[in-house]
C-alpha positions in Angstrom: 58.7 18.4 9.2 55.2 18.5 7.2 52.2 18.1 9.2 49.3 16.2 7.4 46.0 17.6 7.3 42.8 15.6 7.3 41.1 15.8 4.2 37.8 17.4 4.3 35.0 15.7 2.6 31.5 17.1 2.0 29.2 15.0 4.1 26.4 13.6 1.3 23.3 12.8 2.7 21.7 9.4 1.7 18.5 9.8 -0.5 15.3 8.5 0.2 15.3 4.8 -1.9 11.8 4.5 -2.3 11.1 7.0 -5.0 14.0 5.3 -7.1 12.1 2.0 -6.4 8.8 3.0 -7.5 10.4 5.0 -10.6 11.8 1.4 -11.6 8.5 -0.4 -11.0 6.3 2.2 -13.0 9.0 2.1 -15.7 8.8 -1.8 -16.1 5.2 -1.5 -16.3 4.3 -3.1 -13.0 2.2 0.1 -11.7 -0.9 -1.5 -11.5 0.4 -4.6 -9.6 2.3 -2.4 -7.4 -0.4 0.1 -6.6 -2.8 -3.0 -5.7 -0.2 -4.1 -3.4 -0.3 -1.0 -1.9 -3.9 -0.9 -1.0 -3.1 -4.5 0.6 -0.5 -3.0 2.8 -2.2 0.1 4.0 -5.6 -1.7 4.6 -5.8 -1.2 8.2 -5.0 2.8 7.7 -8.0 2.4 5.0 -10.5 0.7 7.0 -9.8 1.6 10.5 -9.2 -0.1 13.9 -12.4 -1.9 14.1 -12.4 -3.4 10.7 -9.0 -4.0 10.3 -8.9 -6.2 13.6 -11.5 -8.5 11.9 -10.1 -8.5 8.7 -7.2 -8.9 6.5 -6.2 -7.8 3.1 -4.4 -10.8 1.5 -3.5 -10.3 -1.7 -4.3 -8.2 -5.2 -4.8 -9.7 -8.3 -6.3 -8.4 -11.7 -7.9 -5.3 -10.3 -9.3 -7.5 -7.3 -8.5 -7.0 -3.6 -8.9 -10.1 -1.6 -9.8 -9.7 1.9 -10.3 -12.4 4.6 -12.8 -11.8 7.2 -13.0 -13.2 10.9 -16.6 -14.2 10.9 -19.8 -14.3 9.0 -21.0 -11.5 11.4 -18.1 -9.2 10.3 -18.4 -10.2 6.5 -21.9 -8.6 6.5 -20.8 -5.4 8.2 -18.1 -4.9 5.8 -20.3 -5.9 3.0 -22.7 -2.9 3.9 -19.8 -0.5 4.1 -18.0 -1.8 0.7 -19.3 1.3 -1.0 -17.5 3.8 1.6 -14.3 1.6 1.7 -14.0 1.9 -2.2 -14.5 5.2 -1.8 -11.6 5.6 0.6 -9.5 3.7 -1.3 -10.3 5.4 -4.9 -9.2 8.9 -3.0 -5.7 7.2 -2.7 -3.0 7.8 -5.6 -2.4 4.3 -5.7 -6.1 3.4 -5.1 -7.6 3.5 -9.0 -6.2 0.2 -9.7 -8.8 -1.5 -7.1 -12.1 -2.3 -9.2 -13.6 -4.9 -6.9 -13.3 -6.2 -3.2 -14.0 -9.9 -2.4 -14.5 -11.1 1.1 -13.6 -14.6 2.1 
Protein backbone atom coordinates (compact mmCIF):
# COMPACT_ATOMS: atom_id res chain seq x y z
CA UNK A 1 0.00 0.00 0.00
CA UNK A 2 1.30 3.39 -0.99
CA UNK A 3 1.05 6.32 1.33
CA UNK A 4 0.34 9.72 -0.02
CA UNK A 5 2.56 12.50 1.02
CA UNK A 6 1.28 16.01 1.28
CA UNK A 7 2.63 18.02 -1.58
CA UNK A 8 4.90 20.74 -0.27
CA UNK A 9 4.35 24.08 -1.84
CA UNK A 10 6.44 27.11 -1.22
CA UNK A 11 4.51 29.82 0.51
CA UNK A 12 4.63 32.99 -1.51
CA UNK A 13 4.17 36.20 0.40
CA UNK A 14 1.81 38.67 -1.26
CA UNK A 15 3.37 41.80 -2.64
CA UNK A 16 2.09 45.23 -1.60
CA UNK A 17 -0.29 46.53 -4.24
CA UNK A 18 0.31 50.27 -3.74
CA UNK A 19 3.60 50.36 -5.72
CA UNK A 20 1.90 48.52 -8.58
CA UNK A 21 -1.03 50.96 -8.59
CA UNK A 22 1.31 53.96 -8.48
CA UNK A 23 3.32 52.58 -11.41
CA UNK A 24 0.15 52.11 -13.49
CA UNK A 25 -1.09 55.63 -12.61
CA UNK A 26 2.23 57.18 -13.57
CA UNK A 27 2.37 55.08 -16.74
CA UNK A 28 -1.03 56.40 -17.78
CA UNK A 29 0.08 60.01 -17.28
CA UNK A 30 -2.06 60.77 -14.24
CA UNK A 31 0.90 61.70 -12.04
CA UNK A 32 -0.06 65.32 -11.27
CA UNK A 33 -3.65 64.47 -10.41
CA UNK A 34 -2.61 61.52 -8.28
CA UNK A 35 0.04 63.56 -6.46
CA UNK A 36 -2.48 66.35 -5.82
CA UNK A 37 -4.92 63.90 -4.29
CA UNK A 38 -2.15 62.53 -2.10
CA UNK A 39 -1.90 65.99 -0.54
CA UNK A 40 -5.68 66.06 -0.02
CA UNK A 41 -5.58 62.77 1.87
CA UNK A 42 -2.49 63.72 3.89
CA UNK A 43 -3.74 67.21 4.84
CA UNK A 44 -4.07 66.45 8.60
CA UNK A 45 -0.52 65.10 8.74
CA UNK A 46 0.84 68.07 6.81
CA UNK A 47 -0.79 70.86 8.82
CA UNK A 48 -1.02 69.26 12.23
CA UNK A 49 -3.83 68.48 14.62
CA UNK A 50 -5.03 72.04 15.40
CA UNK A 51 -5.34 73.28 11.82
CA UNK A 52 -6.72 69.93 10.66
CA UNK A 53 -9.49 70.23 13.25
CA UNK A 54 -10.51 73.59 11.75
CA UNK A 55 -10.05 72.81 8.06
CA UNK A 56 -10.38 70.11 5.46
CA UNK A 57 -8.65 69.73 2.12
CA UNK A 58 -11.58 68.90 -0.12
CA UNK A 59 -10.21 68.61 -3.61
CA UNK A 60 -7.39 69.20 -6.03
CA UNK A 61 -7.61 70.48 -9.60
CA UNK A 62 -5.06 71.98 -11.99
CA UNK A 63 -2.41 72.63 -9.34
CA UNK A 64 -4.85 74.18 -6.85
CA UNK A 65 -5.63 72.64 -3.47
CA UNK A 66 -9.08 73.67 -2.23
CA UNK A 67 -9.41 73.80 1.54
CA UNK A 68 -12.63 74.39 3.45
CA UNK A 69 -12.20 76.30 6.71
CA UNK A 70 -14.56 76.35 9.73
CA UNK A 71 -14.57 80.09 10.36
CA UNK A 72 -13.21 83.44 9.26
CA UNK A 73 -10.88 83.44 12.25
CA UNK A 74 -9.34 80.15 11.17
CA UNK A 75 -9.22 81.32 7.55
CA UNK A 76 -7.08 84.26 8.64
CA UNK A 77 -4.90 82.04 10.84
CA UNK A 78 -4.28 79.57 8.01
CA UNK A 79 -3.75 82.40 5.52
CA UNK A 80 -0.97 83.77 7.75
CA UNK A 81 0.67 80.31 7.77
CA UNK A 82 0.15 79.56 4.09
CA UNK A 83 3.86 79.95 3.19
CA UNK A 84 4.85 77.51 5.93
CA UNK A 85 2.16 75.05 4.84
CA UNK A 86 3.28 75.30 1.19
CA UNK A 87 6.86 74.74 2.30
CA UNK A 88 5.81 71.56 4.13
CA UNK A 89 3.85 70.37 1.10
CA UNK A 90 6.80 70.99 -1.24
CA UNK A 91 9.03 68.80 0.96
CA UNK A 92 6.84 65.79 0.17
CA UNK A 93 7.66 63.65 -2.86
CA UNK A 94 4.18 64.31 -4.24
CA UNK A 95 3.95 67.95 -3.13
CA UNK A 96 5.36 69.59 -6.24
CA UNK A 97 2.00 69.34 -7.97
CA UNK A 98 0.48 71.96 -5.61
CA UNK A 99 0.94 75.49 -6.96
CA UNK A 100 -1.68 77.30 -4.87
CA UNK A 101 -3.95 76.81 -1.87
CA UNK A 102 -7.41 78.37 -1.95
CA UNK A 103 -9.31 78.74 1.30
CA UNK A 104 -13.10 78.66 1.32
